[in-house]
Structures are given as C-alpha cells and as structure tokens.
N, C-alpha and C positions, 0 to 999 in steps of 0.2 A: 599645932593642931590646925586642921584645915578650917575648923568652925569659925575662927576669926575672919575668913574669907567669904563666908555665908552672907548673902543679901544682894540688893542690887546697887550696881555701882555705875555712876555716870560720869563720862569722860569730860575733863574740863581742859586737858591740854595734850598736845601731842608734838614731840620734838624729833626731827630727823627720820620721821616715818618714810620719807619718800625715798631717801638713800637706803633705808633698809629694805623696802621694797624692791628697789633697783637690785639690790645685791642678792636677794633671793630669787630674782628673775621674773618678777611681775612686769607685765607689758604697760606700756604708756598710759592706754586708755583706763586700764583698770586702776592704775596708781592714781589717775586724775580723780576717780571717784573715790578711791580709797583715802586720799588725803582730805577730802570734804566730809567724809562720814564721820560721825562721832557716835559710835555705838554704846549702847548700855551693855554692861556685863553682869549677868544674874548667875551666882553661884549658890548651888543648894547640895546637900549631902543627905542620902537616905539612911534607913535603919541598918543596911547592911554594909554602910561604908562606901557606896558608889557615889562619886562626886559627879555632878551635872554643872557643866559650864556653858551658858547661852550667850550668845553676842546678838544683841538685837539693834538693827538699825534700819532706816528707811531703804537702804541699798540692798541688804542681804541679813538674813537671819542664819546663824549657825550654831550648832549644839554638839558637844562631845560629852560623853559618858565613859568615866573610867574609874579604876581602883588605883590607889597609889602602888607604885613600882611594878604594875603589870602593863607590859607593851600592848599597844592596840593599833588599829589601822584608822587613820584619820583623814578625812578629805577635807582640806583647807578652804577658807573663803575665796583664795585664789585658785581653788581648782588643783592644788598640789595633792597627790595620794602619799601620806607619809607614814612611817612607822613611827609611833610616838609613845613616849613613856613620862610619866609625870611622877615626881618624887618631892618630898619635903626636906629640904636641907636647911638647917638653921633659922627655921621659921619662914622660910621663903618656898613658895610653890614653883618647882622648876620643871618646865615642860620642854622636853628635847624631841625635835622633829629631824627625822632622817628620810632623805629621798635623793635618788639619782647621785649617789655619791656625796651628797652635802649635808651640812647639819646645821640647824639653827637651834638657838635656847630662848626661851621667854621666861625671865624669872619675875614672879610676882610677890611683893612684900607689901606688908602694911606699915605705914611710917607716918606718925603724926595723924593718925585717923584717916589717911588717904591710902587708896591702893595704888601702888607703883608697878607698873609693868616695864620691864627692859627687855627689848627685843634685841637680840644679839647674834650677828652671823660675821665671823671673822673678826675685824676690827670696827665694825660698824654696829653702832648701838643707838637704837631708837628708845626714848622714853615716853610712855603714856601714862596719864595721872588722871585717876578717878576719885570722885567722892561718893560717900554712901548717900543714897537716897533714903529720906525719912520714912 
C-alpha cells in the first residue's frame, strides 16, 4: 500500500550519496550542494490514485506526480530528463529512471517507522534515511 508512505519525512542521514551522484554523472559543484542538502520528502495520494512526491530543501524543490506502473517523463533535481516508472514491489516503492542508455533505481521502504531510500546504480548504493514529522 502506498498509503504507508504518505506524510512529511525529514532526512536524518545520507550515506555514500556523493559516490551515487558521481555514478549518475552529476558534476562536482552540484554534488557539493547535493551533499549538504537535507531535503524533506512529502508524499501524498489523491482520490484517483495519483501519487505526488515532493522533495523540499533550501537548494531546490522538485515534484513528481505519477500513477503506479505508468511510465512518465521526469526532470530530476540534477536536470536529467528521464523516463521513469514507479512500482510497488514487496511493500517497497521502486522508482526506475532511464536516460541516455543508463538506469538507476530508487527503492523506498518503511522500516522501524523510518523511510529508507536506497539509490542504486550498478554496484553503487547510497542510503538515505528519513523520519516522519509529527
């Protein structure tokens, strides 16, 4: 169920994110900012089943709206134009982005009341952990 992801999530830790950004081709200056930024993730679902995910930070706000299993065009925070599809697999929200012959996957799951986002490209994995705001 997507509903368990709904809410405002505050980032408390980020591991290996610089290596992940490097692997997807993010330039040095943008990585510097990306490493310092601790965005909030706001997830909501409307009556039609459209999921909205907003990433809010002092650096940049991004928003994507999608329905599960339906591909869409995404403009990422680092200005990649990707073809993205989000699925629900074993309770995880799995976001696959394809661009320029590359693919990355962001797996989000709820574990011990925290939202764990694993950003994966090839053998590089970054883990970003969020807690729900009251």
